[in-house]
MMTF fields as JSON, N, C-alpha, C and O atoms, coordinates in Angstrom:
{
  "mmtfVersion": "1.0.0",
  "mmtfProducer": "UNKNOWN",
  "numBonds": 343,
  "numAtoms": 344,
  "numGroups": 86,
  "numChains": 1,
  "numModels": 1,
  "chainsPerModel": [1],
  "groupsPerChain": [86],
  "chainIdList": ["A"],
  "bondAtomList": [4, 2, 8, 6, 12, 10, 16, 14, 20, 18, 24, 22, 28, 26, 32, 30, 36, 34, 40, 38, 44, 42, 48, 46, 52, 50, 56, 54, 60, 58, 64, 62, 68, 66, 72, 70, 76, 74, 80, 78, 84, 82, 88, 86, 92, 90, 96, 94, 100, 98, 104, 102, 108, 106, 112, 110, 116, 114, 120, 118, 124, 122, 128, 126, 132, 130, 136, 134, 140, 138, 144, 142, 148, 146, 152, 150, 156, 154, 160, 158, 164, 162, 168, 166, 172, 170, 176, 174, 180, 178, 184, 182, 188, 186, 192, 190, 196, 194, 200, 198, 204, 202, 208, 206, 212, 210, 216, 214, 220, 218, 224, 222, 228, 226, 232, 230, 236, 234, 240, 238, 244, 242, 248, 246, 252, 250, 256, 254, 260, 258, 264, 262, 268, 266, 272, 270, 276, 274, 280, 278, 284, 282, 288, 286, 292, 290, 296, 294, 300, 298, 304, 302, 308, 306, 312, 310, 316, 314, 320, 318, 324, 322, 328, 326, 332, 330, 336, 334, 340, 338],
  "bondOrderList": [1, 1, 1, 1, 1, 1, 1, 1, 1, 1, 1, 1, 1, 1, 1, 1, 1, 1, 1, 1, 1, 1, 1, 1, 1, 1, 1, 1, 1, 1, 1, 1, 1, 1, 1, 1, 1, 1, 1, 1, 1, 1, 1, 1, 1, 1, 1, 1, 1, 1, 1, 1, 1, 1, 1, 1, 1, 1, 1, 1, 1, 1, 1, 1, 1, 1, 1, 1, 1, 1, 1, 1, 1, 1, 1, 1, 1, 1, 1, 1, 1, 1, 1, 1, 1],
  "groupList": [{"groupName": "MET", "atomNameList": ["N", "CA", "C", "O"], "elementList": ["N", "C", "C", "O"], "formalChargeList": [0, 0, 0, 0], "bondAtomList": [1, 0, 2, 1, 3, 2], "bondOrderList": [1, 1, 2], "singleLetterCode": "M", "chemCompType": "L-PEPTIDE LINKING"}, {"groupName": "ILE", "atomNameList": ["N", "CA", "C", "O"], "elementList": ["N", "C", "C", "O"], "formalChargeList": [0, 0, 0, 0], "bondAtomList": [1, 0, 2, 1, 3, 2], "bondOrderList": [1, 1, 2], "singleLetterCode": "I", "chemCompType": "L-PEPTIDE LINKING"}, {"groupName": "VAL", "atomNameList": ["N", "CA", "C", "O"], "elementList": ["N", "C", "C", "O"], "formalChargeList": [0, 0, 0, 0], "bondAtomList": [1, 0, 2, 1, 3, 2], "bondOrderList": [1, 1, 2], "singleLetterCode": "V", "chemCompType": "L-PEPTIDE LINKING"}, {"groupName": "ARG", "atomNameList": ["N", "CA", "C", "O"], "elementList": ["N", "C", "C", "O"], "formalChargeList": [0, 0, 0, 0], "bondAtomList": [1, 0, 2, 1, 3, 2], "bondOrderList": [1, 1, 2], "singleLetterCode": "R", "chemCompType": "L-PEPTIDE LINKING"}, {"groupName": "SER", "atomNameList": ["N", "CA", "C", "O"], "elementList": ["N", "C", "C", "O"], "formalChargeList": [0, 0, 0, 0], "bondAtomList": [1, 0, 2, 1, 3, 2], "bondOrderList": [1, 1, 2], "singleLetterCode": "S", "chemCompType": "L-PEPTIDE LINKING"}, {"groupName": "THR", "atomNameList": ["N", "CA", "C", "O"], "elementList": ["N", "C", "C", "O"], "formalChargeList": [0, 0, 0, 0], "bondAtomList": [1, 0, 2, 1, 3, 2], "bondOrderList": [1, 1, 2], "singleLetterCode": "T", "chemCompType": "L-PEPTIDE LINKING"}, {"groupName": "GLY", "atomNameList": ["N", "CA", "C", "O"], "elementList": ["N", "C", "C", "O"], "formalChargeList": [0, 0, 0, 0], "bondAtomList": [1, 0, 2, 1, 3, 2], "bondOrderList": [1, 1, 2], "singleLetterCode": "G", "chemCompType": "PEPTIDE LINKING"}, {"groupName": "ASP", "atomNameList": ["N", "CA", "C", "O"], "elementList": ["N", "C", "C", "O"], "formalChargeList": [0, 0, 0, 0], "bondAtomList": [1, 0, 2, 1, 3, 2], "bondOrderList": [1, 1, 2], "singleLetterCode": "D", "chemCompType": "L-PEPTIDE LINKING"}, {"groupName": "PHE", "atomNameList": ["N", "CA", "C", "O"], "elementList": ["N", "C", "C", "O"], "formalChargeList": [0, 0, 0, 0], "bondAtomList": [1, 0, 2, 1, 3, 2], "bondOrderList": [1, 1, 2], "singleLetterCode": "F", "chemCompType": "L-PEPTIDE LINKING"}, {"groupName": "TRP", "atomNameList": ["N", "CA", "C", "O"], "elementList": ["N", "C", "C", "O"], "formalChargeList": [0, 0, 0, 0], "bondAtomList": [1, 0, 2, 1, 3, 2], "bondOrderList": [1, 1, 2], "singleLetterCode": "W", "chemCompType": "L-PEPTIDE LINKING"}, {"groupName": "ASN", "atomNameList": ["N", "CA", "C", "O"], "elementList": ["N", "C", "C", "O"], "formalChargeList": [0, 0, 0, 0], "bondAtomList": [1, 0, 2, 1, 3, 2], "bondOrderList": [1, 1, 2], "singleLetterCode": "N", "chemCompType": "L-PEPTIDE LINKING"}, {"groupName": "LEU", "atomNameList": ["N", "CA", "C", "O"], "elementList": ["N", "C", "C", "O"], "formalChargeList": [0, 0, 0, 0], "bondAtomList": [1, 0, 2, 1, 3, 2], "bondOrderList": [1, 1, 2], "singleLetterCode": "L", "chemCompType": "L-PEPTIDE LINKING"}, {"groupName": "PRO", "atomNameList": ["N", "CA", "C", "O"], "elementList": ["N", "C", "C", "O"], "formalChargeList": [0, 0, 0, 0], "bondAtomList": [1, 0, 2, 1, 3, 2], "bondOrderList": [1, 1, 2], "singleLetterCode": "P", "chemCompType": "L-PEPTIDE LINKING"}, {"groupName": "ALA", "atomNameList": ["N", "CA", "C", "O"], "elementList": ["N", "C", "C", "O"], "formalChargeList": [0, 0, 0, 0], "bondAtomList": [1, 0, 2, 1, 3, 2], "bondOrderList": [1, 1, 2], "singleLetterCode": "A", "chemCompType": "L-PEPTIDE LINKING"}, {"groupName": "HIS", "atomNameList": ["N", "CA", "C", "O"], "elementList": ["N", "C", "C", "O"], "formalChargeList": [0, 0, 0, 0], "bondAtomList": [1, 0, 2, 1, 3, 2], "bondOrderList": [1, 1, 2], "singleLetterCode": "H", "chemCompType": "L-PEPTIDE LINKING"}, {"groupName": "LYS", "atomNameList": ["N", "CA", "C", "O"], "elementList": ["N", "C", "C", "O"], "formalChargeList": [0, 0, 0, 0], "bondAtomList": [1, 0, 2, 1, 3, 2], "bondOrderList": [1, 1, 2], "singleLetterCode": "K", "chemCompType": "L-PEPTIDE LINKING"}, {"groupName": "GLN", "atomNameList": ["N", "CA", "C", "O"], "elementList": ["N", "C", "C", "O"], "formalChargeList": [0, 0, 0, 0], "bondAtomList": [1, 0, 2, 1, 3, 2], "bondOrderList": [1, 1, 2], "singleLetterCode": "Q", "chemCompType": "L-PEPTIDE LINKING"}, {"groupName": "CYS", "atomNameList": ["N", "CA", "C", "O"], "elementList": ["N", "C", "C", "O"], "formalChargeList": [0, 0, 0, 0], "bondAtomList": [1, 0, 2, 1, 3, 2], "bondOrderList": [1, 1, 2], "singleLetterCode": "C", "chemCompType": "L-PEPTIDE LINKING"}, {"groupName": "GLU", "atomNameList": ["N", "CA", "C", "O"], "elementList": ["N", "C", "C", "O"], "formalChargeList": [0, 0, 0, 0], "bondAtomList": [1, 0, 2, 1, 3, 2], "bondOrderList": [1, 1, 2], "singleLetterCode": "E", "chemCompType": "L-PEPTIDE LINKING"}],
  "groupTypeList": [0, 1, 2, 1, 3, 4, 5, 6, 7, 8, 3, 2, 9, 1, 10, 6, 11, 12, 13, 10, 12, 11, 12, 12, 14, 15, 7, 7, 16, 0, 16, 2, 11, 2, 12, 7, 13, 3, 13, 17, 13, 5, 11, 16, 12, 6, 3, 10, 2, 1, 13, 1, 13, 6, 5, 14, 4, 7, 12, 18, 15, 18, 11, 5, 2, 18, 2, 11, 13, 6, 12, 4, 11, 2, 18, 4, 13, 5, 1, 6, 12, 18, 5, 5, 5, 3],
  "groupIdList": [1, 2, 3, 4, 5, 6, 7, 8, 9, 10, 11, 12, 13, 14, 15, 16, 17, 18, 19, 20, 21, 22, 23, 24, 25, 26, 27, 28, 29, 30, 31, 32, 33, 34, 35, 36, 37, 38, 39, 40, 41, 42, 43, 44, 45, 46, 47, 48, 49, 50, 51, 52, 53, 54, 55, 56, 57, 58, 59, 60, 61, 62, 63, 64, 65, 66, 67, 68, 69, 70, 71, 72, 73, 74, 75, 76, 77, 78, 79, 80, 81, 82, 83, 84, 85, 86],
  "secStructList": [7, 7, 3, 3, 3, 1, 1, 3, 3, 3, 3, 3, 3, 3, 6, 6, 3, 3, 7, 7, 5, 7, 7, 1, 3, 3, 3, 6, 6, 3, 3, 3, 7, 7, 5, 7, 2, 2, 2, 2, 2, 1, 7, 7, 1, 1, 7, 7, 7, 3, 3, 3, 3, 3, 3, 3, 1, 7, 6, 6, 1, 7, 7, 3, 3, 3, 3, 3, 3, 6, 6, 6, 6, 3, 3, 3, 3, 3, 3, 7, 6, 6, 7, 1, 7, 7],
  "xCoordList": [5.178, 3.519, 3.479, 4.459, 1.86, 1.639, 0.102, -0.792, -0.087, -1.031, -1.909, -1.469, -3.168, -4.139, -5.418, -6.375, -5.144, -6.181, -7.339, -7.361, -7.999, -9.575, -10.398, -10.062, -11.322, -12.834, -12.704, -12.625, -12.675, -12.561, -11.776, -11.23, -11.895, -11.321, -9.907, -10.034, -8.562, -7.752, -6.739, -6.688, -5.999, -4.839, -3.384, -3.103, -2.556, -1.291, -0.348, -0.665, 0.782, 1.634, 3.112, 3.341, 3.834, 5.449, 6.243, 6.457, 6.69, 7.657, 6.685, 7.417, 5.826, 4.895, 4.502, 3.87, 4.599, 4.129, 2.893, 2.979, 1.759, 0.594, 1.35, 2.208, 0.83, 1.324, 0.249, 0.743, -0.403, -1.595, -1.193, -0.537, -1.954, -1.92, -3.04, -4.21, -2.755, -3.698, -3.97, -3.275, -5.022, -4.929, -5.14, -5.992, -4.236, -4.175, -5.136, -5.54, -5.306, -6.255, -7.051, -6.423, -8.158, -9.127, -10.466, -11.195, -10.671, -11.901, -12.308, -11.653, -13.249, -14.018, -12.776, -13.027, -11.873, -10.905, -9.643, -9.005, -9.249, -7.528, -7.63, -8.327, -6.696, -6.147, -4.827, -4.086, -4.722, -2.769, -2.888, -3.774, -1.687, -1.552, 0.072, 1.078, 0.089, 1.614, 1.61, 1.019, 2.201, 2.312, 3.174, 4.266, 2.472, 3.628, 4.887, 5.35, 5.361, 7.098, 7.341, 8.008, 6.668, 7.207, 7.591, 8.736, 6.518, 6.969, 7.427, 7.56, 7.679, 8.476, 10.198, 11.173, 10.419, 11.476, 12.302, 13.501, 10.942, 11.429, 12.19, 12.811, 11.91, 12.311, 13.637, 14.136, 14.605, 16.047, 16.616, 15.767, 17.813, 18.526, 17.827, 17.292, 17.569, 17.117, 15.701, 14.784, 15.626, 14.093, 13.214, 13.73, 11.965, 11.222, 9.497, 9.174, 8.747, 7.348, 6.216, 5.826, 5.558, 4.382, 3.27, 3.088, 2.448, 1.108, 0.297, 0.462, -1.113, -2.142, -3.08, -2.708, -4.187, -5.521, -6.705, -6.716, -7.709, -8.878, -10.049, -10.115, -10.913, -12.195, -12.315, -12.401, -12.321, -12.157, -14.137, -15.045, -14.143, -15.805, -16.621, -17.772, -15.755, -16.425, -15.516, -14.674, -15.716, -14.899, -14.911, -14.001, -15.628, -15.727, -14.668, -14.35, -14.203, -12.808, -11.814, -12.153, -10.383, -9.515, -8.652, -8.564, -8.084, -7.44, -5.951, -5.423, -5.439, -3.585, -3.098, -3.581, -1.823, -1.087, -0.118, 0.644, 0.432, 1.551, 2.256, 1.637, 3.695, 4.884, 6.005, 7.117, 5.491, 7.015, 7.082, 6.365, 8.693, 9.77, 10.904, 11.195, 11.235, 12.67, 11.914, 10.745, 12.797, 12.29, 11.831, 11.285, 12.192, 11.719, 10.077, 9.303, 10.011, 8.812, 9.06, 8.067, 9.848, 10.551, 9.888, 10.488, 8.663, 8.001, 9.114, 10.222, 8.576, 9.443, 8.918, 9.675, 7.407, 6.686, 5.239, 4.847, 4.521, 3.146, 2.677, 3.137, 1.592, 1.094, -0.32, -1.302, -0.428, -1.834, -2.811, -2.602, -3.895, -5.245, -4.652, -4.906, -3.531, -3.045, -2.186, -2.191, -1.477, -0.809, -1.046, -1.434, -0.914, -1.334, -0.07, -0.146, 1.088, 2.073, 3.22, 3.399, 4.004, 5.586, 6.423, 7.557],
  "yCoordList": [5.214, 5.75, 4.733, 3.998, 4.306, 3.102, 3.511, 4.003, 3.384, 3.526, 2.219, 1.136, 2.39, 1.261, 1.558, 2.324, 0.906, 1.646, 0.571, -0.649, 1.154, 0.323, 0.987, 1.979, 0.311, 0.865, -0.077, -1.277, 0.229, -0.481, 0.338, 1.441, -0.451, 0.21, -0.777, -1.963, -0.303, -1.023, -0.569, 0.537, -1.785, -1.566, -1.654, -2.493, -1.131, -1.259, -1.837, -1.474, -2.748, -2.982, -2.948, -3.535, -2.31, -2.516, -2.956, -2.499, -4.104, -4.974, -5.228, -5.288, -5.369, -5.798, -4.67, -4.98, -3.534, -2.472, -1.714, -1.371, -1.338, -0.69, 0.578, 1.214, 0.858, 1.973, 2.944, 3.923, 3.261, 3.964, 5.113, 6.11, 4.56, 5.592, 6.701, 6.318, 8.058, 8.772, 9.262, 10.084, 8.64, 8.935, 10.646, 11.428, 10.813, 12.052, 12.43, 13.546, 11.387, 11.311, 9.84, 8.79, 9.884, 8.993, 9.364, 10.288, 8.241, 8.583, 7.61, 6.657, 7.221, 5.759, 4.96, 3.804, 5.443, 4.866, 4.383, 3.39, 5.601, 5.09, 5.77, 6.767, 5.044, 5.514, 5.818, 5.373, 6.66, 7.299, 7.161, 7.654, 6.29, 5.754, 6.278, 5.766, 7.148, 7.956, 7.174, 7.779, 5.871, 5.591, 6.281, 6.699, 6.465, 7.454, 7.227, 6.09, 7.943, 8.214, 6.827, 5.954, 6.559, 5.289, 4.047, 3.636, 3.595, 2.473, 2.513, 1.507, 3.857, 3.798, 3.891, 3.703, 4.154, 4.035, 2.729, 2.54, 1.702, 0.083, -0.32, -1.31, 0.474, -0.04, 0.001, 1.122, -1.193, -1.164, -1.779, -2.413, -1.774, -2.116, -3.166, -3.415, -4.117, -5.666, -6.244, -5.861, -6.801, -7.758, -6.565, -5.86, -6.505, -6.051, -6.538, -6.939, -6.389, -6.949, -5.952, -5.565, -5.402, -4.905, -5.798, -6.683, -5.345, -6.025, -5.342, -4.217, -5.667, -4.87, -5.65, -6.803, -5.62, -6.569, -4.951, -3.834, -5.852, -4.78, -5.461, -6.688, -4.707, -5.274, -4.465, -3.238, -5.248, -4.861, -4.624, -5.431, -3.411, -3.253, -3.124, -2.689, -3.654, -3.94, -4.701, -4.217, -5.841, -7.025, -6.88, -7.528, -6.209, -5.828, -5.18, -5.353, -4.561, -3.539, -4.186, -4.793, -4.363, -4.532, -3.814, -2.628, -5.022, -4.023, -4.273, -5.374, -3.352, -3.161, -2.304, -1.271, -3.091, -2.358, -1.648, -2.474, -0.413, -0.121, 0.328, 1.181, 0.002, 0.44, 1.471, 1.218, 2.584, 3.533, 4.348, 4.785, 4.451, 4.32, 5.545, 5.736, 6.138, 7.383, 8.548, 8.441, 9.967, 11.31, 11.426, 12.395, 10.293, 10.357, 9.57, 9.677, 8.824, 7.802, 6.564, 6.451, 5.772, 5.079, 3.86, 3.161, 3.108, 1.68, 0.742, 0.426, 0.459, -0.823, -1.777, -2.572, -2.201, -3.287, -2.929, -1.763, -3.963, -4.022, -5.213, -6.159, -5.318, -6.218, -6.538, -5.989, -7.308, -7.06, -8.08, -8.849, -8.262, -9.526, -10.561, -11.243, -11.296, -12.579, -12.881, -14.071, -12.162, -11.953, -11.581, -10.426, -12.233, -11.921, -11.303, -10.446, -12.151, -11.671, -11.713, -12.628, -10.765, -10.307, -10.04, -9.709],
  "zCoordList": [-0.526, -0.658, -0.91, -1.028, -1.121, -1.263, -2.2, -1.512, -3.175, -4.393, -4.346, -4.731, -3.853, -4.37, -5.404, -5.291, -6.144, -7.671, -7.092, -7.257, -6.586, -6.415, -5.082, -4.434, -4.929, -3.903, -2.607, -2.87, -1.444, -0.19, 0.902, 0.857, 1.741, 3.008, 3.217, 2.909, 3.736, 3.565, 4.955, 5.493, 5.303, 6.503, 6.259, 5.404, 6.682, 6.087, 7.635, 8.768, 7.335, 8.419, 7.611, 6.553, 8.195, 7.777, 8.849, 9.972, 8.149, 9.524, 10.524, 11.512, 10.835, 11.849, 12.495, 13.505, 12.356, 12.703, 12.282, 11.103, 12.874, 12.162, 11.605, 12.217, 10.208, 9.461, 10.019, 9.46, 10.414, 10.168, 9.543, 9.847, 8.28, 7.062, 6.93, 6.898, 6.85, 6.48, 4.906, 4.31, 4.422, 3.131, 2.784, 3.207, 2.04, 1.532, 0.106, -0.221, -0.463, -1.462, -1.579, -1.722, -1.52, -1.906, -2.365, -2.002, -3.44, -4.303, -4.813, -4.389, -5.7, -5.654, -6.859, -7.199, -7.261, -8.217, -7.639, -7.989, -6.288, -6.012, -4.87, -4.682, -3.847, -2.426, -2.821, -3.698, -1.981, -1.842, -0.332, 0.366, 0.134, 1.493, 1.932, 1.443, 2.723, 3.261, 4.683, 5.577, 5.043, 6.185, 6.901, 6.515, 8.424, 9.652, 9.643, 9.557, 9.702, 10.041, 10.829, 10.274, 12.453, 13.102, 12.076, 11.885, 11.526, 10.9, 9.467, 8.769, 9.045, 7.805, 8.665, 7.937, 10.047, 10.247, 10.544, 10.75, 10.476, 10.823, 8.769, 8.383, 8.263, 7.092, 6.832, 6.93, 6.425, 6.205, 4.966, 4.339, 4.432, 3.252, 3.244, 4.324, 2.133, 2.103, 2.203, 1.475, 2.76, 2.86, 3.732, 4.599, 3.369, 4.567, 4.078, 2.96, 5.053, 5.043, 4.807, 5.908, 3.849, 3.92, 3.762, 2.925, 4.865, 4.644, 4.504, 4.976, 3.73, 3.53, 3.878, 3.663, 4.339, 4.587, 4.468, 4.984, 3.301, 3.428, 2.824, 2.744, 2.426, 2.213, 0.824, 0.864, -0.571, -2.062, -2.105, -1.907, -2.394, -2.297, -3.426, -3.433, -4.689, -6.096, -6.899, -7.654, -6.709, -7.691, -8.774, -9.292, -9.633, -10.717, -11.319, -12.496, -10.672, -10.965, -10.47, -9.454, -10.839, -10.996, -9.634, -9.315, -9.009, -7.686, -7.842, -7.688, -8.103, -7.925, -6.829, -6.365, -6.456, -5.195, -5.621, -6.123, -5.762, -5.954, -4.933, -4.297, -4.378, -3.552, -3.958, -4.419, -3.699, -4.316, -3.278, -2.378, -3.873, -2.613, -3.666, -4.846, -2.241, -2.56, -3.141, -3.511, -3.233, -3.374, -5.138, -5.666, -5.723, -7.245, -7.551, -8.502, -6.361, -6.115, -7.096, -7.815, -7.334, -8.066, -7.996, -7.179, -8.599, -8.556, -7.889, -8.321, -6.904, -5.874, -6.238, -6.795, -6.129, -6.488, -7.11, -7.169, -7.543, -8.002, -7.89, -8.53, -6.964, -6.98, -7.546, -7.047, -8.453, -9.222, -9.031, -8.093, -9.763, -8.855, -8.882, -7.89, -9.996, -10.079, -8.988, -8.673, -8.351, -7.229, -5.951, -5.779, -5.088, -3.644, -2.526, -1.646, -3.0, -2.009, -2.844, -3.648, -2.689, -3.336, -2.499, -2.844]
}
């Protein structure tokens, strides 16, 4: 699951494959994106690449991205405004 705390439109790729996420939740503060099963199937132990492109529609609000993994939704990475890649 990918949580984007901001407003705007975002696209996601996992290991080069479009994730085509459908947002089960989207409002003016946050988007929760669940990538499709085909993209998730490319995830392997070790290093993976998750790419996010989008338009941040309110530059006065902070933009953070959280990537959550596993059945307990443990945070596996957070990208804040000072970081563009991880």
